[in-house]
Structures are given as structure tokens and as C-alpha cells.
C-alpha positions in Angstrom: 0.3 -2.1 5.9 -2.6 -1.2 8.1 -5.0 -3.0 5.8 -3.3 -6.3 6.9 -4.8 -5.7 10.3 -8.3 -5.5 8.8 -7.7 -8.7 6.9 -6.4 -10.6 9.9 -9.1 -9.4 12.2 -11.8 -10.2 9.7 -10.5 -13.8 9.5 -10.3 -14.1 13.3 -13.8 -12.8 13.6 -15.1 -15.7 11.6 -13.2 -18.2 13.7 -14.5 -16.6 16.9 -18.1 -16.9 15.7 -17.7 -20.6 14.9 -16.5 -21.3 18.4 -19.4 -19.5 20.3 -21.3 -21.8 22.7 -24.8 -20.9 23.7 -26.1 -22.2 27.0 -29.6 -23.7 27.0 -30.4 -23.1 30.6 -31.9 -19.8 31.5 -30.6 -17.8 34.5 -32.2 -15.4 36.9 -31.2 -11.9 35.9 -30.2 -9.2 38.3 -28.4 -5.9 37.7 -24.7 -6.5 37.5 -24.7 -10.2 38.4 -22.4 -10.9 35.4 -24.7 -13.8 34.2 -25.2 -14.1 30.4 -28.5 -14.9 28.9 -29.3 -16.6 25.6 -32.7 -17.0 23.8 -31.2 -19.5 21.3 -30.4 -16.8 18.8 -28.7 -13.9 20.7 -26.3 -14.0 23.6 -26.7 -11.0 26.0 -24.8 -9.4 28.9 -26.5 -7.3 31.4 -24.8 -4.2 32.8 -25.1 -2.6 36.2 -27.3 0.0 34.6 -29.8 -2.6 33.6 -28.8 -2.3 29.9 -28.1 -5.2 27.6 -25.1 -5.7 25.3 -25.4 -8.4 22.6 -22.1 -10.2 22.7 -22.9 -13.2 20.4 -25.2 -14.7 17.9 -25.8 -18.2 16.6 -24.0 -18.5 13.2 -27.0 -20.4 11.7 -29.7 -18.1 13.0 -32.1 -16.2 10.6 -33.7 -12.9 11.7 -34.4 -9.5 10.2 -34.0 -7.2 13.2 -32.1 -7.0 16.5 -34.4 -6.7 19.5 -34.6 -3.3 21.2 -35.9 -4.6 24.6 -35.2 -7.8 26.4 -37.1 -8.7 29.7 -38.0 -5.1 30.0 -34.4 -3.8 29.7 -33.1 -1.9 26.6 -30.5 -3.3 24.2 -28.0 -0.4 24.0 -24.8 -2.0 22.7 -23.5 -4.6 20.3 -20.1 -6.1 21.2 -17.0 -6.6 19.1 -17.5 -9.4 16.5 -20.9 -10.2 18.0 -22.5 -11.1 14.7 -19.3 -12.2 12.9 -20.1 -14.9 10.3 -23.9 -14.9 10.7 -24.2 -15.6 7.0 -27.9 -16.7 6.9 -29.2 -13.2 7.6 -30.3 -11.3 4.4 -31.9 -8.2 5.9 -31.0 -6.4 9.1 -32.4 -3.5 11.1 -30.4 -2.2 14.1 -32.8 -0.4 16.6 -32.5 3.2 17.7 -31.9 2.0 21.3 -28.4 1.0 20.4 -25.8 3.7 21.3 -22.6 1.7 20.7 -21.4 -0.9 18.2 -18.0 -2.7 18.6 -15.3 -3.2 16.0 -16.0 -5.9 13.4 -19.5 -6.5 14.9 -21.0 -7.7 11.6 -17.9 -8.7 9.6 -18.4 -11.6 7.2 -22.2 -11.5 7.3 -22.1 -12.6 3.7 -25.9 -12.9 3.3 -26.9 -9.4 4.2 -28.3 -7.4 1.2 -30.2 -4.7 3.0 -29.0 -2.8 6.0 -31.0 -0.3 8.1 -28.9 1.3 10.8 -31.3 3.3 13.1 -28.8 3.2 16.0 -28.0 6.6 17.7 -24.3 6.2 17.0 -21.8 8.8 15.9 -19.2 6.4 14.4 -19.2 3.3 12.3 -16.3 1.5 14.0 -13.4 -0.3 12.4 -14.3 -3.1 10.0 -17.9 -3.1 11.3 -19.5 -4.3 8.0 -16.3 -5.6 6.3 -16.7 -8.6 4.0 -20.5 -8.3 3.9 -20.1 -9.4 0.3 -23.8 -9.3 -0.7 -24.6 -5.8 0.7 -26.2 -3.5 -1.8 -28.5 -1.1 0.1 -27.6 0.9 3.2 -29.5 3.4 5.4 -27.4 5.3 8.0 -28.5 7.5 10.9 -28.4 11.3 10.9 -26.3 11.1 14.1 -23.3 9.6 12.3 -20.2 11.7 12.0 -17.4 9.2 11.2 -17.2 6.3 8.8 -14.4 4.3 10.4 -11.4 2.4 9.2 -12.3 -0.4 6.8 -16.0 0.0 7.7 -17.1 -1.4 4.3 -13.9 -3.2 3.4 -14.5 -5.9 0.8 -18.2 -5.2 0.3 -17.8 -6.3 -3.2 -21.5 -6.0 -4.3 -22.0 -2.4 -3.1 -22.5 -0.1 -6.1 -23.6 3.3 -4.8 -22.9 5.1 -1.5 -24.2 8.5 -0.5 -22.3 9.8 2.5 -24.9 11.3 4.9 -24.9 15.1 5.5 -23.9 14.6 9.1 -20.6 12.8 8.3 -17.4 14.8 8.7 -14.8 12.1 8.3 -14.2 9.1 6.1 -11.3 7.1 7.5 -8.7 4.9 5.9 -9.7 1.8 3.8 -13.4 2.6 4.4 -14.4 1.3 1.0 -11.4 -0.7 0.0 -12.1 -3.6 -2.3 -15.6 -2.5 -3.1 -15.1 -3.9 -6.6 -18.6 -2.9 -7.9 -18.7 0.6 -6.4 -19.5 3.1 -9.2 -20.7 6.3 -7.5 -19.7 8.1 -4.4 -21.4 11.4 -3.3 -19.5 13.5 -0.7 -21.7 16.1 0.9 -20.8 19.5 2.2 -19.8 18.7 5.8 -17.1 16.2 5.0 -13.7 17.7 5.9 -11.6 14.6 6.1 -11.5 12.0 3.3 -8.5 9.7 3.5 -6.9 8.9 0.2 -6.9 5.2 0.9 -10.7 5.1 1.5 -11.3 4.1 -2.1 -8.4 1.7 -2.6 -9.0 -1.0 -5.1 -12.3 0.2 -6.5 -11.8 -0.5 -10.2 -15.4 0.1 -11.3 -15.6 3.7 -9.8 -17.1 6.1 -12.3 -18.0 9.3 -10.4 -17.0 11.1 -7.2 -19.2 14.0 -6.6 -18.2 16.8 -4.2 -19.8 19.8 -5.9 -21.0 21.6 -2.8 -18.1 20.7 -0.5 -15.9 23.6 0.6 -13.0 21.2 1.4 -12.6 19.3 -1.9 -12.6 19.8 -5.6 -13.7 17.3 -8.2 -12.7 17.8 -11.8 -12.7 15.4 -14.7 -13.1 12.4 -12.5 -10.3 13.4 -10.1 -10.8 14.3 -6.5 -8.5 17.0 -5.1 -8.2 18.9 -1.9 -9.7 22.4 -2.2 -6.5 24.1 -3.2 -5.6 21.3 -5.6 -2.2 20.6 -4.1 -3.1 16.9 -3.4 -4.9 14.3 -5.5 -7.1 12.1 -3.3 -8.5 9.7 -5.9 -9.3 9.3 -9.6 -12.0 7.2 -11.3 -10.5 4.6 -13.6 -13.0 5.5 -16.3 -11.9 9.1 -16.4 -8.2 8.8 -17.2 -6.6 7.2 -20.3 -3.7 7.6 -22.7 -1.0 10.2 -21.7 -1.7 11.7 -18.3 -0.1 15.0 -17.2 -0.5 15.7 -13.5 -1.2 19.4 -13.3 1.5 21.8 -12.0 1.0 22.7 -8.3 0.2 19.2 -7.2 2.5 18.2 -4.3 1.1 14.9 -3.3 -0.6 11.9 -4.9 -2.6 10.0 -2.3 -2.8 6.3 -1.5 -4.4 4.3 -4.3 -5.3 7.5 -6.2 -4.8 6.0 -9.7 -4.8 2.3 -8.8 -6.4 0.1 -11.5 -6.4 2.9 -14.0 -5.5 0.5 -16.7 -6.0 2.9 -19.7 -3.1 5.2 -18.7 -0.2 4.7 -21.0 2.2 7.6 -20.2 2.7 9.6 -17.0 4.2 13.1 -16.8 4.8 14.6 -13.3 5.3 18.3 -12.4 8.3 19.7 -10.6 5.9 20.6 -7.7 5.4 16.9 -6.9 7.1 15.7 -3.7 5.3 12.5 -2.7 3.7 9.5 -4.3 1.6 7.5 -1.9 0.9 3.8 -1.2 -0.3 1.9 -4.3 -0.9 5.2 -6.1 -0.5 3.7 -9.5 -0.6 0.0 -8.7 -2.1 -2.3 -11.4 -1.9 0.4 -14.0 -1.3 -2.4 -16.5 -1.2 -0.2 -19.6 1.5 2.2 -18.2 4.5 2.1 -20.5 6.5 5.2 -19.5 7.0 7.6 -16.6 8.6 11.1 -16.8 9.7 11.9 -13.2 10.4 15.6 -12.7 13.0 16.9 -10.3 11.6 17.6 -6.9 10.1 14.2 -6.0 11.6 12.9 -2.7 9.6 9.8 -1.8 7.9 6.9 -3.6 5.8 5.0 -1.1 4.8 1.3 -0.7 3.7 -0.5 -3.9 3.3 2.8 -5.7 3.9 1.3 -9.1 3.4 -2.4 -8.2 2.1 -4.7 -11.0 2.6 -2.1 -13.8 3.3 -4.9 -16.1 3.8 -2.9 -19.3 6.5 -0.6 -17.8 10.0 -1.3 -19.3 12.3 1.6 -18.2 12.5 3.9 -15.2 14.8 6.9 -14.7 14.4 8.2 -11.1 15.0 11.8 -10.3 18.1 13.0 -8.5 16.0 14.5 -5.7 14.6 11.1 -4.7 15.6 10.0 -1.2 13.2 7.1 -0.3 12.1 4.3 -2.4 9.8 2.3 -0.2 8.7 -1.4 0.1 7.4 -2.9 -3.1 7.6 0.3 -5.1 8.0 -1.5 -8.4 7.1 -5.0 -7.2 6.0 -7.4 -9.9 6.8 -5.1 -12.9 7.3 -8.1 -15.1 8.8 -6.4 -18.1 10.9 -3.7 -16.4 14.4 -3.9 -18.0 16.2 -0.8 -16.9 16.3 1.3 -13.8 18.5 4.3 -13.3 19.0 5.6 -9.7 21.0 8.7 -9.0 23.2 9.8 -6.1 20.9 11.1 -3.3 18.8 8.0 -2.8 19.2 6.9 0.8 16.9 3.9 1.3 15.5 1.2 -0.9 12.7 -0.8 0.7 12.2 -4.5 0.9 10.8 -6.1 -2.3 11.2 -2.8 -4.1 12.0 -4.6 -7.4 11.0 -8.2 -6.4 9.6 -10.2 -9.3 11.1 -8.1 -12.0 12.7 -10.9 -14.0 13.8 -8.8 -17.0 15.8 -6.4 -14.8 19.3 -7.9 -15.3 21.6 -5.2 -13.9 21.4 -2.2 -11.6 23.9 0.4 -10.4 23.2 1.2 -6.7 24.4 4.7 -5.8 27.0 5.2 -3.1 24.4 7.4 -1.2 22.2 4.4 -0.4 22.4 3.6 3.3 19.8 0.8 3.6 18.6 -1.9 1.3 15.6 -4.0 2.3 15.1 -7.7 2.1 14.6 -9.2 -1.4 14.9 -5.7 -2.9 16.0 -6.7 -6.3 17.6 -9.5 -8.4 15.1 -12.0 -7.0 11.8 -13.6 -7.9 9.3 -15.6 -5.9 9.5 -19.3 -6.5 5.9 -20.7 -6.2 7.1 -24.2 -5.7 9.5 -23.5 -2.8 7.9 -20.3 -1.6 11.4 -18.9 -1.4 12.9 -16.2 -3.5 15.5 -17.2 -6.2 18.1 -15.1 -8.0 17.1 -13.9 -11.4 19.2 -15.6 -14.1 22.0 -13.3 -15.3 21.3 -10.6 -12.7 24.3 -8.5 -11.5 24.8 -5.4 -9.3 27.3 -2.6 -9.4 28.0 -1.5 -5.9 30.5 0.4 -3.8 32.9 -1.1 -1.3 31.6 -1.1 2.3 28.1 -0.2 1.2 24.7 -1.6 2.2 24.3 -2.8 -1.4 27.5 -4.8 -1.2 26.2 -6.5 1.9 22.9 -7.2 0.2 24.6 -8.8 -2.8 26.6 -11.1 -0.5 23.7 -12.0 1.7 21.6 -13.0 -1.3 24.4 -14.6 -3.4 23.9 -12.1 -6.2 26.7 -11.4 -8.7 28.3 -8.0 -8.3 31.0 -5.7 -9.4 32.7 -3.3 -6.9 32.5 0.1 -8.7 35.3 2.0 -7.0 37.8 -0.9 -7.6 36.8 -0.9 -11.3 37.6 2.8 -11.4 41.0 2.2 -9.8 41.8 -0.4 -12.5 40.8 2.1 -15.2 43.2 4.6 -13.7 46.0 2.1 -14.0 45.1 1.4 -17.6 45.3 5.1 -18.4 48.8 5.4 -16.8 50.1 2.2 -18.3 48.7 2.5 -21.8 48.0 6.1 -22.1 45.1 5.7 -24.5 43.4 9.1 -25.0 40.0 7.5 -25.4 40.3 5.7 -22.0 41.3 8.9 -20.4 38.3 10.7 -21.7 35.9 8.0 -20.5 37.6 7.9 -17.1 37.4 11.7 -16.8 33.7 11.5 -17.6 33.1 9.0 -14.9 35.0 11.1 -12.3 33.1 14.2 -13.4 29.9 12.3 -12.8 31.0 11.1 -9.4 32.3 14.4 -8.3 29.7 16.7 -9.7 26.5 17.7 -8.0 23.2 16.2 -8.9 22.4 16.1 -12.6 19.1 15.3 -14.3 18.2 11.6 -14.7 18.6 12.1 -18.5 22.2 13.2 -18.1 22.9 10.3 -15.8 21.3 7.9 -18.4 23.5 9.3 -21.1 26.7 8.9 -19.1 25.7 5.5 -18.0 26.0 4.1 -21.5 29.8 4.7 -21.3 30.0 3.8 -17.7 28.3 0.5 -18.1 30.5 -0.5 -21.0 33.5 -0.2 -18.7 31.8 -2.2 -16.0 30.8 -4.9 -18.5 34.4 -5.1 -19.7 35.5 -5.5 -16.1 32.8 -8.0 -15.2 35.1 -10.9 -15.6 37.0 -9.6 -12.7 34.0 -9.4 -10.4 34.7 -12.7 -8.8 38.2 -11.6 -8.0 36.7 -8.4 -6.6 34.5 -10.4 -4.3 37.5 -12.6 -3.2 39.6 -9.5 -2.6 36.8 -7.9 -0.6 36.5 -10.9 1.6 40.3 -11.0 2.1 40.3 -7.3 3.0 37.6 -7.8 5.5 39.7 -10.7 7.0 42.8 -8.4 7.1 40.7 -5.7 8.9 39.6 -8.3 11.5 43.2 -9.4 12.0 44.3 -5.8 12.5 41.6 -5.2 15.0 42.7 -8.3 17.0 46.4 -7.2 16.9 45.4 -3.8 18.3 43.5 -5.5 21.1 
């Protein structure tokens, strides 16, 4: 995910700050001579325009403001990671002479509580105040138009944020992991507010957008203006059975993350897409009613929904992305229908109660550790869940996955062939009826997940009866592959 970059750059910024060396000897400054100057606190670089950029700061320094003029020349820029890890600063004012601030310039300044940005800048760059874990008060300039990616990432003490009137865009992850954030006010000029901007903000109580022509806020849920997309919901505003209103086509990244009071979900037929971490950590969620129409469930959409026990995915679903149901500890049953094309890595990792799964023939790709495995904390390597088995089709991606991960499996189409033989040899009417039902299911066009679930009861009983032959199937499959290789060599 993109937030991984923010995390890694934040960490590297701290390391860089600890390695800064500040010369004690002064140097004669001339325009563009490329010589750096330090006053024991700040490290400067002079441009050929006789303007200073601050490129470093002593990690142990204490100060309340950044100088606006040095040796008669203005300070106009602050470089990337220049103040990273300056943890002894508790209050900071950035002067109006500053026209540019680099990425992660103040990351991990963990002591800053009050911040006054007077700089004449139009954008807060990526990660600029990330991990300023004590920050509670902020004043921003009227020139500001963009709050950049991860600008206030992991500012865990920040409770209230009023977006200035001049701002038109709030970028991805801007306030992610602001665990204490309660109130956000979106003024009228904001036309872009990325759904992931408020990821992992479990204390959020209100999102105000009353006078904004581009957004609609109702009952604690922020929509786009025509209410076809849900951007974010406050955890305090949703509880019990939640019905997503008809007409909603998209649920954005982290929209309902940490909404722990939701117990049941009902989706409309208009819904097409569920975004990254949209319902992650909804620990009270017990059931989901997926309507037909949904085509994609994105990364970690239902991760750590620990009360969820059963999932019937719609027949319209095509993509089930990485970690979609990761760490759903009590998930016991998953029904996937023909039509699913890809299952992402770790889609069902750490679901130890999920003992069996039928993977549709339509699945073309299966990601690493997708299902049947759990993370072993002692070895840091995934292990196979006890008693887990897969039902797969010969030559399929699911069969390859089962072999690669030493997971027990049954080859479905061979089981069907054996059932056909039983019908011919024994002629039991009941067996014929069951076999016909299976063939009808395989040959018919898409049915509802409920119909698939009903038919699956009979289908699974046959597969269970045939499970004792699964090892023979695996051996036969390997022998067939060897025969195919021999045939290819003969042809050559």
C-alpha cells in the first residue's frame, strides 16, 4: 500500500537526522559558492539568488521559531527531512519568508505541541508533520490550497482540525492514525477529499461539510454531492444493523474502519466497489448481505472483522484483493461463485476456523498465502491450518496453489466423473438426482449466492464422501503431468 512508503520514509527520516554532522568552523559566504553554514542549531545552504535553505538541525536543539533572515539574506526554503527527529522543540513558528517546504521536513518532531505556519506556501508536502505525536494546535496560512499525502499521518494527539477556506484538496492518508481526532470541518472550497484521508481515526465524532457544494454529510456519513460514493463515516454514528442506501456505487478506503458497533451489513444492488480497509476492524460485525452487482472487494476491506462467521460472495464479484478477509479469526464458511477471476495474497490468511473452501473454475490467479494458512509467530513462516482442504479443478491456479503450499485438496471434475460411474454402475435414482443437480449448477448461468449455498450442501456431501480418494487424485494428477511431459518429449 502507499501508506507503507510514508511509514518507511518516516523511519528513514529519523535515522538521517541522527547522522547529521554540524561543522564548527564558519565559512565566508558568497553567492552560489556551495559552502554550508551552521550556527550550532541550524545548517544552511546559500543559493545563487542569495537565499537560504535550511537543510538540517541539531537533534538536541531547543528553539521556538525558525529565523527569517541570516547574515542579511532571507530564509526562503526548508529542505526535505531538515528537522526530522528534533524532539526537544515544543512550539514552532515558521516565518512568512519561507516559500517552500520539503517532504517530511518536520517528521518525528515528537515534542511539538503548537505549530504556527506563516510560510507563504500553497501545499503542505508529503509527510511534512507526520509522527508529530504531541501536536494539538495548528495555525495554517491563507495561501494554502493542498494538504498533501500523509501530512499529519500519526499525529495521535490531534483532536480538532479546521481545514482553511483556501484549501481545495485533502490528499491520501492526510490524517491517518490521528487516533484522538474528533472533529473535522470541511469548508466550501474543498473539491477533493480522498477517502483514505481519515483512515484509522477511531475517535472521530463529526465531519462537517454543511456549506460545501461538493460533499454531503448526513448522520455522520460523508458522501460526494450526488451521494453515489461514501467517503467516510464516524464510528460513533453507526451501530447495529447498517443498510447502505440504494444508489451508492462505491465505498471509499477506510470509510467504516473501526466502526465496532456495526453488527450486520446490507448492501444495495447499486454497489460496485468496496475500497481499501473499508470495514477493517469492525469487530462487532457478524453478518454481511452482499447484493448482486458488486465486482471488486479491495485490499483489507474486511480485515480483522473477528466476529464474522460466514460469507456468501455475490456471483458478480470478479476481484477479491489482498487481505480482503485477513485475520477474521472466527470465519468458518466462505462461498465463492463462478465469475471470480482473482484472489489476492493473504485474502483469507489467519482464518483458522475456515476448514474447507471450493474454488470456482473461473479463478485465474491465486495470491501467496491466500487461504488455508496462518502466521506462526515463532517461526515467522505461515503454516497450514489443521484439517483444511480445498476443492479445486484440474489444471487450475487453485490446484497449483494447493500443491505449492502442501494443502490437502480434492479435484472436483474427477470427483464428478466418479459420480457418473456410480450412476451407470449402480443406477441409484438418488445419486442421479444429485449428479444432475451438480451438472445443472455447473452448466447454468450465474445464480444467487443463496442458491449456490443451498446446492453446496449436497455438493459438499459428495466431495466429503470422496475425500478419501483425494490423495489418489493428487497422485493421478502428478502422473498425468508426467505423461504430458513425456508426450511433449516424444513429439520433439
